[in-house]
RODO-2510 file (C-alpha; in nm, 4 decimals, decimal comma):
residues 328
     n   res          X          Y          Z
     1     m    -0,0608    -0,3416     3,3315
     2     p    -0,0722    -0,4051     3,7087
     3     r     0,2671    -0,4652     3,8706
     4     i     0,3373    -0,7277     4,1368
     5     l     0,6402    -0,8240     4,3453
     6     i     0,6745    -1,1944     4,4283
     7     t     0,9375    -1,2811     4,6899
     8     g     1,0668    -1,6373     4,6939
     9     a     1,0085    -1,6315     4,3187
    10     a     1,2595    -1,9068     4,2358
    11     g     1,0984    -2,1535     4,4748
    12     f     0,8388    -2,4189     4,4048
    13     l     0,5325    -2,2058     4,4774
    14     g     0,6881    -1,8724     4,3846
    15     s     0,7749    -1,9820     4,0323
    16     h     0,4227    -2,1118     3,9681
    17     l     0,2845    -1,7808     4,0937
    18     c     0,5098    -1,5929     3,8507
    19     d     0,3664    -1,8025     3,5679
    20     r     0,0066    -1,7394     3,6749
    21     f     0,0345    -1,3633     3,7145
    22     i     0,2183    -1,3191     3,3842
    23     a    -0,0577    -1,5226     3,2200
    24     e    -0,3112    -1,2867     3,3805
    25     g    -0,1447    -0,9826     3,2227
    26     y     0,0662    -0,8592     3,5142
    27     e     0,4182    -0,7213     3,5113
    28     v     0,6021    -0,9468     3,7569
    29     v     0,9069    -0,8553     3,9629
    30     g     1,0573    -1,1749     4,1036
    31     m     1,2917    -1,1635     4,4016
    32     d     1,4929    -1,4454     4,5611
    33     n     1,8301    -1,4889     4,7324
    34     l     1,8456    -1,8486     4,5965
    35     i     1,9304    -1,9970     4,9369
    36     t     1,6709    -2,2678     4,8685
    37     g     1,5230    -2,1507     4,5380
    38     d     1,6458    -2,2590     4,1972
    39     v     1,6877    -2,0101     3,9152
    40     r     1,6108    -2,2904     3,6675
    41     n     1,2466    -2,2644     3,7804
    42     l     1,2380    -1,9184     3,6199
    43     e     1,4591    -1,9526     3,3131
    44     h     1,1609    -1,9817     3,0811
    45     l     1,0460    -1,6364     3,1971
    46     f     1,3716    -1,4458     3,1444
    47     p     1,3047    -1,3626     2,7763
    48     k     0,9699    -1,2025     2,8650
    49     q     0,9591    -0,8232     2,8848
    50     e     0,7008    -0,8383     3,1599
    51     f     0,9333    -1,0282     3,3958
    52     t     1,2252    -0,8916     3,5985
    53     f     1,4348    -1,0842     3,8492
    54     y     1,6335    -0,9524     4,1467
    55     n     1,8791    -1,1744     4,3350
    56     q     1,8168    -1,0137     4,6716
    57     d     1,7686    -1,1153     5,0384
    58     v     1,4479    -0,9598     5,1675
    59     s     1,5677    -1,0040     5,5268
    60     n     1,8353    -0,7386     5,4657
    61     y     1,6479    -0,4811     5,2599
    62     i     1,4088    -0,4442     4,9703
    63     h     1,4323    -0,1910     4,6922
    64     v     1,2034    -0,1946     4,3921
    65     s     1,1961     0,1103     4,1706
    66     g     0,8692     0,2288     4,0251
    67     p     0,5128     0,1599     4,1335
    68     l     0,3795    -0,1636     4,2823
    69     d     0,0156    -0,2655     4,3041
    70     y     0,0600    -0,5972     4,4857
    71     i     0,3171    -0,7938     4,6854
    72     l     0,3185    -1,1697     4,7440
    73     h     0,5598    -1,2572     5,0255
    74     f     0,6585    -1,6214     4,9699
    75     a     1,0262    -1,6031     5,0692
    76     s     1,1002    -1,8663     5,3330
    77     p     1,2575    -2,2072     5,3710
    78     a     0,9645    -2,4487     5,3771
    79     s     1,1102    -2,7940     5,4374
    80     p     1,2449    -2,9526     5,7555
    81     i     1,5914    -3,0043     5,6112
    82     d     1,6108    -2,6379     5,5165
    83     y     1,4795    -2,4740     5,8291
    84     l     1,6863    -2,6953     6,0576
    85     k     2,0029    -2,6348     5,8563
    86     i     1,9420    -2,2606     5,8408
    87     p     1,7283    -2,1814     6,1463
    88     i     1,8412    -1,8208     6,1906
    89     q     1,7711    -1,7333     5,8277
    90     t     1,4279    -1,8970     5,8638
    91     l     1,3435    -1,6824     6,1643
    92     k     1,4805    -1,3690     5,9988
    93     v     1,2832    -1,4026     5,6765
    94     g     0,9625    -1,4575     5,8738
    95     s     1,0281    -1,1539     6,0936
    96     l     1,2680    -0,9026     5,9345
    97     g     1,1776    -1,0094     5,5809
    98     t     0,8061    -0,9719     5,6487
    99     h     0,8664    -0,6365     5,8189
   100     n     1,0553    -0,5153     5,5111
   101     c     0,7813    -0,6353     5,2762
   102     l     0,5110    -0,4665     5,4835
   103     g     0,7115    -0,1441     5,4881
   104     l     0,7488    -0,1578     5,1109
   105     a     0,3770    -0,2220     5,0689
   106     r     0,3020     0,0813     5,2837
   107     e     0,5479     0,2958     5,0888
   108     k     0,4053     0,1901     4,7524
   109     g     0,0394     0,1810     4,8561
   110     a     0,0320    -0,1867     4,7537
   111     r    -0,1851    -0,4705     4,8766
   112     i     0,0230    -0,7505     5,0304
   113     l    -0,0501    -1,1212     5,0721
   114     v     0,1780    -1,3153     5,3069
   115     a     0,2247    -1,6909     5,2902
   116     s     0,1646    -1,8535     5,6259
   117     t     0,1292    -2,2258     5,6812
   118     s    -0,0694    -2,5003     5,8481
   119     e     0,2328    -2,5371     6,0760
   120     v     0,0930    -2,2495     6,2849
   121     y    -0,1465    -2,5140     6,4195
   122     g     0,1436    -2,7309     6,5393
   123     d     0,0401    -3,0799     6,6507
   124     p    -0,3287    -2,9955     6,6578
   125     s    -0,5832    -3,0921     6,9211
   126     v    -0,8633    -2,9744     6,6887
   127     h    -0,9443    -3,1707     6,3751
   128     p    -0,9914    -3,0630     6,1030
   129     q    -0,8108    -2,7353     6,1631
   130     n    -1,0116    -2,4143     6,1222
   131     e    -0,8846    -2,0595     6,1264
   132     e    -1,0197    -1,9918     6,4767
   133     y    -0,7964    -2,2614     6,6282
   134     w    -0,4888    -2,1053     6,7932
   135     g    -0,2663    -2,4094     6,7637
   136     n    -0,0486    -2,6353     6,9766
   137     v     0,3094    -2,5326     6,9028
   138     n     0,6334    -2,6065     7,0873
   139     p     0,8301    -2,2800     7,0458
   140     v     1,1641    -2,4354     7,1452
   141     g     1,1233    -2,7705     6,9675
   142     p     1,2924    -2,8667     6,6406
   143     r     1,0095    -2,7192     6,4321
   144     g     0,9789    -2,4022     6,6405
   145     v     1,2001    -2,1883     6,4173
   146     y     0,9559    -2,2335     6,1304
   147     d     0,6308    -2,2460     6,3255
   148     e     0,7021    -1,9365     6,5325
   149     a     0,8427    -1,7429     6,2370
   150     k     0,5105    -1,7926     6,0613
   151     r     0,3056    -1,7091     6,3712
   152     f     0,5011    -1,3845     6,4126
   153     q     0,4548    -1,3145     6,0435
   154     e     0,0788    -1,3310     6,0857
   155     a     0,0903    -1,1103     6,3960
   156     i     0,2952    -0,8309     6,2386
   157     t     0,0847    -0,8449     5,9227
   158     m    -0,2345    -0,7948     6,1220
   159     a    -0,0651    -0,5145     6,3202
   160     y     0,0115    -0,3296     5,9953
   161     h    -0,3475    -0,3836     5,8870
   162     t    -0,5043    -0,2547     6,2091
   163     y    -0,2544     0,0228     6,2915
   164     h    -0,1606     0,1530     5,9466
   165     g    -0,4744     0,0493     5,7565
   166     l    -0,2610    -0,1506     5,5121
   167     e    -0,4444    -0,3837     5,2752
   168     t    -0,3241    -0,7265     5,3859
   169     r    -0,4150    -1,0864     5,3124
   170     i    -0,2962    -1,4007     5,4951
   171     i    -0,3025    -1,7501     5,3479
   172     r    -0,2423    -2,0626     5,5565
   173     i    -0,1036    -2,3175     5,3138
   174     f    -0,1485    -2,6891     5,3740
   175     n     0,0700    -2,9582     5,2155
   176     t     0,1060    -2,8781     4,8466
   177     y     0,2778    -3,0745     4,5703
   178     g     0,3502    -3,0636     4,2008
   179     p     0,6250    -3,0096     3,9420
   180     r     0,9303    -2,8065     4,0550
   181     m     0,9294    -2,9408     4,4079
   182     r     1,2823    -3,0129     4,5235
   183     l     1,3112    -3,3881     4,5135
   184     n     1,5318    -3,4221     4,8206
   185     d     1,4003    -3,1573     5,0577
   186     g     1,2707    -3,3979     5,3236
   187     r     0,8982    -3,3461     5,2741
   188     v     0,6996    -3,6631     5,2548
   189     l     0,5872    -3,6645     4,8900
   190     p     0,9200    -3,5869     4,7200
   191     a     1,0964    -3,8103     4,9727
   192     f     0,8774    -4,1073     4,8799
   193     i     0,9017    -4,0491     4,5039
   194     g     1,2778    -3,9966     4,5277
   195     q     1,3210    -4,3224     4,7157
   196     a     1,1051    -4,5055     4,4626
   197     l     1,3048    -4,3661     4,1690
   198     r     1,6337    -4,4650     4,3335
   199     g     1,5078    -4,8173     4,4089
   200     e     1,5146    -4,7618     4,7856
   201     d     1,2605    -4,8753     5,0411
   202     l     1,0133    -4,6048     5,1426
   203     t     1,0724    -4,4716     5,4937
   204     v     0,7698    -4,4102     5,7153
   205     f     0,8256    -4,2501     6,0539
   206     g     0,6242    -4,3853     6,3452
   207     d     0,3539    -4,6385     6,2631
   208     g     0,2324    -4,4380     5,9638
   209     s    -0,1058    -4,3571     6,1180
   210     q    -0,0365    -3,9825     6,1105
   211     t    -0,2307    -3,8057     5,8379
   212     r    -0,1678    -3,5392     5,5757
   213     s    -0,3850    -3,3694     5,3125
   214     f    -0,2216    -3,2964     4,9771
   215     c    -0,3241    -3,0108     4,7458
   216     f    -0,2056    -2,9890     4,3841
   217     v    -0,0146    -2,6707     4,3059
   218     d    -0,2560    -2,5443     4,0383
   219     d    -0,5416    -2,5532     4,2886
   220     l    -0,3342    -2,3691     4,5474
   221     v    -0,2339    -2,0969     4,2995
   222     e    -0,5993    -2,0434     4,2121
   223     g    -0,6803    -2,0023     4,5811
   224     i    -0,3985    -1,7504     4,6239
   225     y    -0,5155    -1,5518     4,3232
   226     r    -0,8699    -1,5337     4,4567
   227     l    -0,7617    -1,4426     4,8091
   228     l    -0,5369    -1,1620     4,6859
   229     h    -0,8296    -1,0072     4,5005
   230     s    -1,0781    -1,0555     4,7828
   231     d    -1,1548    -0,8007     5,0548
   232     y    -1,0905    -1,0428     5,3461
   233     p    -0,7919    -0,9503     5,5690
   234     h    -0,7926    -1,2434     5,8123
   235     p    -0,6208    -1,5840     5,7687
   236     v    -0,7744    -1,8307     5,5238
   237     n    -0,6894    -2,1999     5,4956
   238     i    -0,6108    -2,3167     5,1433
   239     g    -0,5591    -2,6896     5,1023
   240     n    -0,7230    -3,0135     5,0023
   241     p    -0,9345    -3,1731     5,2786
   242     s    -0,8873    -3,5210     5,1301
   243     e    -0,6976    -3,6847     5,4176
   244     i    -0,4766    -3,9934     5,4003
   245     t    -0,2471    -4,1729     5,6413
   246     i     0,1237    -4,1680     5,5644
   247     r     0,1232    -4,5475     5,5549
   248     d    -0,1509    -4,5567     5,2895
   249     f     0,0170    -4,2741     5,1003
   250     a     0,3409    -4,4746     5,0807
   251     e     0,1443    -4,7610     4,9274
   252     e    -0,0081    -4,5200     4,6739
   253     i     0,3399    -4,4085     4,5686
   254     i     0,4588    -4,7679     4,5330
   255     k     0,1599    -4,8436     4,3107
   256     l     0,2075    -4,5241     4,1085
   257     t     0,5777    -4,5833     4,0434
   258     g     0,5462    -4,9563     3,9851
   259     t     0,8408    -5,0297     4,2108
   260     s     0,8923    -5,3432     4,4168
   261     q     1,0223    -5,1648     4,7247
   262     k     0,8661    -5,2159     5,0651
   263     v     0,7798    -4,9733     5,3422
   264     v     1,0200    -4,9562     5,6373
   265     y     0,9346    -4,7945     5,9702
   266     k     1,1541    -4,5721     6,1858
   267     d     1,1071    -4,3672     6,5009
   268     l     0,8710    -4,0719     6,4801
   269     p     1,0550    -3,7367     6,5036
   270     k     0,9770    -3,4997     6,7899
   271     d     0,6688    -3,2780     6,7463
   272     d     0,5679    -3,4421     6,4188
   273     p     0,1974    -3,3530     6,3706
   274     t    -0,0318    -3,6517     6,4081
   275     q    -0,3131    -3,5015     6,2000
   276     r    -0,3277    -3,2446     5,9247
   277     r    -0,6489    -3,1585     5,7416
   278     p    -0,7813    -2,8139     5,6533
   279     d    -1,1293    -2,6884     5,7225
   280     i    -1,1878    -2,4901     5,4020
   281     t    -1,5321    -2,3543     5,4885
   282     k    -1,4058    -1,9952     5,4735
   283     a    -1,2353    -2,0485     5,1373
   284     k    -1,5585    -2,1882     4,9954
   285     e    -1,7779    -1,9114     5,1352
   286     i    -1,5508    -1,6104     5,0856
   287     l    -1,3554    -1,7066     4,7736
   288     g    -1,5836    -1,9583     4,6050
   289     w    -1,2784    -2,1854     4,6037
   290     e    -1,2260    -2,5561     4,6514
   291     p    -0,9681    -2,7942     4,5020
   292     k    -1,0451    -2,9524     4,1646
   293     v    -0,7500    -3,1847     4,0968
   294     a    -0,7838    -3,5343     4,2442
   295     r    -0,4758    -3,6751     4,4148
   296     a    -0,4381    -3,9587     4,1637
   297     e    -0,4301    -3,7101     3,8753
   298     g    -0,1926    -3,4697     4,0454
   299     l     0,0457    -3,7464     4,1490
   300     k     0,0755    -3,8691     3,7901
   301     i     0,1704    -3,5207     3,6704
   302     t     0,4209    -3,4794     3,9537
   303     y     0,5775    -3,8222     3,9018
   304     e     0,6252    -3,7576     3,5294
   305     a     0,8040    -3,4320     3,6138
   306     f     1,0311    -3,6018     3,8677
   307     k     1,1227    -3,8737     3,6180
   308     q     1,2751    -3,6069     3,3927
   309     l     1,5245    -3,4958     3,6585
   310     p     1,8917    -3,5669     3,5833
   311     d     2,0842    -3,8226     3,7878
   312     e     2,2880    -3,5556     3,9640
   313     v     1,9633    -3,4276     4,1188
   314     l     1,8146    -3,7695     4,1854
   315     y     2,1270    -3,8964     4,3609
   316     k     2,2297    -3,5709     4,5264
   317     q     2,3829    -3,6169     4,8716
   318     e     2,1007    -3,4114     5,0198
   319     h     1,8583    -3,7026     4,9937
   320     r     2,0547    -3,8923     5,2566
   321     d     1,9997    -3,6127     5,5069
   322     f     1,6245    -3,6243     5,5433
   323     e     1,6066    -3,9027     5,8034
   324     r     1,8133    -3,6865     6,0370
   325     y     1,5568    -3,4101     6,0275
   326     v     1,1910    -3,3671     6,1018
   327     r     0,9819    -3,4516     5,7995
   328     k     0,6972    -3,2155     5,7290
***
């Protein structure tokens, strides 16, 4: 039975990855300090012999006894509310946390995949974004703590690959959605659905002409699985190239939820990307991967999951914070 460590295991993506690798016959070691993760995302796995959980901060140290074949490094705040509330921790997990994971991979002789992001492209001047584009990032702007943490993460990962010969993989994740997202984390999809469920008007920043491309979580997990088992060490975009304006997306959510709310417009936050769409040519050619789940189908699944959330989550104070932060 191959053995894999997944950091950020209690988060949205991490918990889905735990499910997938257990289903594939792996022994999974999950690790999370729960600063943004939720242990409830993993409760269904606790009775399984092939799953172990460590409440541990990878920025401080990592210890895993026994052999490891693979490491997935997904520990990081990933929403604007989070990385602007805890900027130092965001920078540390992208730098010190990644360094610790790479050191562990070297010690164990494990292959490591690190989770980077489309945010390395910043507010792009190239559209769609391909892996050869170096980005347009403001290192001292409000999003810099996240963007630069991820850019450093890629740099140190490639350094370990070239200097130590470590088997490394780098995924650049574009906007992803699905069950287990935190409803009130400030990202556009859960923000819109949360507002609709609470009977609030949907807030669009700017004129709504900025675009995003949304990938359903099952498609993303498939891309991660294929990349991990590929022999390609350089960054690969994984996302859905189906692009939509934020204004049109708000209207889709209103139609989906059957609410009577309207769209209200507020000032665009600083450094908010105007366009976001992945060029997935490499993923198609190298991994044989492309997304399968249409947005309409994925949104229905996600909405049904959000409707099951208790009122204390739906009306949590956190949802009132998102307008004060940059929305991803």
